[in-house]
C-alpha positions in Angstrom: -45.0 -45.5 25.8 -44.1 -42.0 24.6 -46.8 -40.0 22.9 -45.7 -36.5 23.8 -42.2 -35.0 24.3 -42.0 -31.9 26.4 -39.1 -29.5 26.1 -39.0 -26.6 28.5 -37.2 -23.5 27.1 -36.3 -20.2 28.7 -34.8 -18.4 25.7 -31.2 -19.4 26.5 -28.8 -21.4 24.4 -28.2 -23.6 27.4 -31.9 -24.6 27.6 -32.0 -25.1 23.8 -29.3 -27.9 24.2 -32.2 -30.2 24.9 -33.9 -29.5 21.6 -32.0 -32.1 19.4 -32.9 -34.8 21.9 -36.5 -33.8 22.1 -36.8 -33.6 18.4 -35.2 -37.0 17.9 -37.4 -38.7 20.5 -40.5 -37.2 19.0 -39.5 -38.2 15.5 -38.6 -41.8 16.5 -41.7 -42.4 18.6 -44.1 -40.5 16.3 -44.9 -38.3 19.3 -46.1 -34.7 19.5 -43.4 -32.3 20.5 -44.4 -29.7 23.0 -42.2 -26.6 23.4 -42.9 -24.8 26.7 -41.9 -21.5 28.1 -43.0 -20.3 31.5 -43.1 -16.5 32.2 -43.5 -14.7 35.5 -47.0 -14.6 36.9 -47.0 -10.8 36.6 -45.2 -10.6 33.3 -46.7 -8.0 30.9 -48.5 -9.2 27.8 -45.7 -8.3 25.5 -43.4 -10.8 27.4 -45.8 -13.6 26.8 -46.1 -12.6 23.2 -42.4 -12.6 22.7 -42.2 -16.0 24.3 -44.8 -17.3 22.0 -43.0 -15.9 18.9 -39.8 -17.5 20.1 -41.4 -20.9 20.5 -43.2 -20.5 17.1 -39.9 -19.8 15.3 -38.3 -23.0 16.9 -41.4 -25.1 16.1 -41.3 -24.1 12.5 -37.7 -25.3 12.3 -38.4 -28.8 13.7 -40.5 -30.0 10.8 -42.5 -32.1 13.2 -46.0 -32.0 14.7 -45.3 -29.4 17.4 -47.4 -27.6 19.9 -46.3 -24.4 21.7 -47.3 -23.5 25.2 -46.7 -20.4 27.2 -47.7 -20.5 30.8 -47.6 -18.1 33.7 -46.2 -18.9 37.1 -43.5 -21.1 38.7 -41.5 -23.0 36.0 -41.3 -26.3 37.8 -44.9 -26.3 38.9 -46.2 -25.3 35.5 -44.1 -28.0 33.8 -45.5 -30.6 36.2 -49.0 -29.4 35.7 -48.7 -29.5 32.0 -47.4 -33.1 31.7 -50.3 -34.2 33.9 -52.6 -33.1 31.1 -50.7 -34.9 28.3 -50.8 -38.5 27.2 -47.7 -40.6 28.0 -45.2 -37.7 28.3 -41.5 -37.6 28.5 -39.7 -34.4 29.5 -36.4 -33.4 27.9 -34.5 -30.6 29.7 -31.1 -29.3 30.5 -29.8 -28.9 34.0 -28.1 -25.8 32.8 -26.1 -23.7 35.1 -22.4 -23.3 35.8 -22.7 -25.3 38.9 -24.4 -28.1 37.1 -26.3 -30.5 39.4 -25.6 -28.5 42.5 -27.7 -25.7 41.3 -30.4 -27.5 39.3 -31.0 -30.8 41.1 -31.2 -29.5 44.6 -34.2 -27.3 45.3 -34.6 -25.9 41.8 -36.4 -26.6 38.6 -35.0 -29.9 37.4 -35.0 -31.3 41.0 -38.7 -30.4 41.5 -39.6 -31.8 38.0 -37.9 -35.1 38.7 -39.5 -35.3 42.1 -43.0 -34.4 41.2 -43.7 -35.1 37.5 -43.8 -38.9 37.9 -42.8 -39.3 34.2 -39.5 -40.0 32.5 -37.1 -37.0 32.5 -34.1 -36.8 30.2 -31.5 -34.5 31.8 -28.8 -32.9 29.7 -26.1 -31.0 31.5 -25.2 -27.9 29.5 -21.5 -28.5 30.0 -21.6 -32.1 28.6 -19.7 -32.4 25.3 -22.3 -33.2 22.6 -20.8 -35.5 20.1 -23.9 -35.9 17.9 -26.9 -34.5 19.8 -30.0 -36.6 19.4 -28.2 -39.6 18.0 -28.5 -42.8 20.1 -26.4 -45.8 19.0 -25.4 -47.1 22.4 -27.4 -47.2 25.6 -26.0 -47.8 29.1 -28.5 -49.5 31.3 -27.4 -50.0 34.9 -29.4 -52.5 37.0 -28.9 -53.7 40.6 -31.1 -56.8 40.7 -34.2 -55.0 42.1 -37.6 -54.9 40.6 -37.6 -51.1 41.0 -34.4 -50.7 39.1 -35.8 -52.8 36.3 -38.5 -50.1 35.7 -35.9 -48.6 33.4 -35.7 -51.7 31.2 -38.8 -51.1 29.0 -37.6 -47.6 28.2 -34.1 -48.7 27.4 -35.4 -51.5 25.2 -37.9 -49.3 23.3 -35.2 -46.7 22.7 -33.0 -49.5 21.4 -35.7 -50.5 19.0 -36.5 -47.0 17.8 -32.9 -45.9 17.4 -31.5 -49.3 16.4 -29.1 -49.0 19.3 -27.0 -51.5 21.3 -27.8 -51.9 25.0 -24.9 -52.2 27.5 -26.5 -54.0 30.5 -24.3 -53.4 33.5 -24.5 -54.6 37.1 -21.9 -53.6 39.7 -21.1 -56.2 42.3 -20.3 -54.0 45.2 -17.6 -56.2 46.7 -16.0 -53.3 48.7 -19.0 -53.5 51.0 -18.0 -57.0 51.9 -14.3 -56.4 52.3 -15.0 -53.4 54.5 -16.0 -55.9 57.2 -12.3 -56.8 57.5 -11.9 -53.6 59.5 -14.2 -55.1 62.1 -12.4 -57.2 64.7 -13.3 -60.7 63.8 -11.0 -62.9 65.8 -11.4 -65.9 63.5 -8.4 -66.7 61.3 -10.7 -67.7 58.4 -12.4 -64.3 58.2 -10.7 -63.2 55.0 -11.4 -66.5 53.4 -15.1 -66.3 54.3 -15.3 -62.7 52.9 -13.6 -63.9 49.7 -16.3 -66.5 49.3 -19.0 -64.0 50.0 -17.5 -61.6 47.4 -17.3 -64.4 44.9 -21.0 -65.3 45.5 -21.9 -61.7 45.0 -20.1 -61.6 41.6 -21.7 -64.9 40.6 -25.2 -63.7 41.5 -24.7 -60.5 39.5 -23.3 -62.5 36.6 -26.2 -64.9 36.6 -28.7 -62.0 36.8 -27.3 -59.9 33.9 -26.8 -62.9 31.7 -30.4 -64.1 32.2 -31.8 -60.6 31.6 -29.5 -60.1 28.5 -30.7 -63.4 27.0 -34.3 -62.4 27.5 -33.7 -59.1 25.7 -31.8 -60.8 22.9 -34.7 -63.1 22.4 -36.7 -60.0 21.6 -34.3 -59.2 18.8 -32.2 -56.6 20.6 -28.4 -56.3 20.6 -27.3 -56.6 24.2 -23.9 -56.8 25.8 -23.8 -57.9 29.4 -21.2 -56.6 31.9 -20.4 -57.3 35.5 -18.1 -54.9 37.2 -16.7 -55.0 40.7 -16.3 -52.0 43.0 -18.3 -49.0 44.1 -21.3 -48.5 41.8 -21.0 -44.8 40.7 -17.2 -45.1 40.3 -17.4 -48.2 38.1 -20.3 -46.8 36.1 -18.4 -43.6 35.4 -15.3 -45.5 34.4 -17.4 -47.7 32.1 -19.0 -44.6 30.6 -15.7 -43.0 29.9 -14.4 -46.1 28.3 -17.4 -47.1 26.2 -18.8 -43.6 25.5 -22.5 -44.5 25.3 -24.9 -42.0 23.9 -27.4 -42.1 26.9 -27.7 -43.6 30.3 -31.2 -45.0 31.2 -31.8 -45.8 34.9 -34.5 -45.8 37.5 -34.4 -43.2 40.3 -35.5 -45.8 42.9 -33.3 -48.8 43.6 -32.5 -50.8 46.6 -32.3 -47.9 49.0 -34.8 -45.5 47.5 -34.8 -42.2 45.8 -32.6 -40.5 48.4 -29.7 -43.0 47.6 -30.0 -43.1 43.9 -30.7 -39.5 43.0 -29.5 -37.3 45.8 -25.9 -37.9 46.7 -25.3 -41.2 45.0 -25.5 -43.0 41.7 -27.5 -40.8 39.4 -26.2 -37.7 41.0 -22.6 -38.8 40.4 -23.4 -39.8 36.8 -24.9 -36.5 36.0 -22.4 -34.4 37.9 -19.3 -36.2 36.6 -20.5 -38.0 33.5 -20.5 -36.9 30.0 -23.8 -38.2 28.5 -27.5 -37.4 28.9 -29.3 -39.3 31.7 -32.8 -40.6 31.4 -34.4 -41.0 34.8 -37.4 -43.3 35.2 -39.5 -43.1 38.3 -41.3 -46.4 39.1 -44.9 -46.1 40.2 -43.9 -46.7 43.9 -41.5 -43.8 43.7 -43.8 -41.5 41.9 -46.5 -41.9 44.5 -44.0 -41.5 47.4 
């Protein structure tokens, strides 16, 4: 599932915040760690040499099987090209920048990597408080009932096995979408009652789904807690994250309404912008080919 872990570095402490996670993943999966730095296409030879020396120093400190790579060109394009050459890669990188996601997930390096690499990308915002970097004891796994969202499940379960972590399986029953219909003139006196029934059915469907999935994962020897929340998905997930303090969130970037809903302007965007833990984004094959 993960045979190579790629950590892009630019020489800054902000980018280096991804290193503890990259090292931990490589160690737990027995994967080769790739440290990558991309320099300008017209950079003089001494710049590339300095970059290689920088990566070599870090590689020596990891104590793991580590490869160092210096490439010339556009950072995002070179990162994407590199992972296409590697077996079962996962990218671990920061979204560093004072403006967080606004700078890095819209039209910049992390955005283009997530869009084009077609491989799992672990995003760590530089301003996130790091309790114990690289330590994963608790995993938040949001699902929405779709097959595409379930693409994240194998990664979450494998992380749970490798790190001996507990999975918090969460589905949000978005009942506000139903009650918003009350604002539409209905005319029928039983409209509220009907909407209450629909909302209850939504909660029951969500509960049945997460309980069934949780039991399946428990049968594989995993520790799984199932949760059904009611409300608006990103707000409920953020509240859950603040309360439970998981070490990582693992989710697909393509749910019911596609990549544009889940990453840009919605769930994953909100979790990365307002959350406090690293976010592992999984692109299902359908999304990666889109």
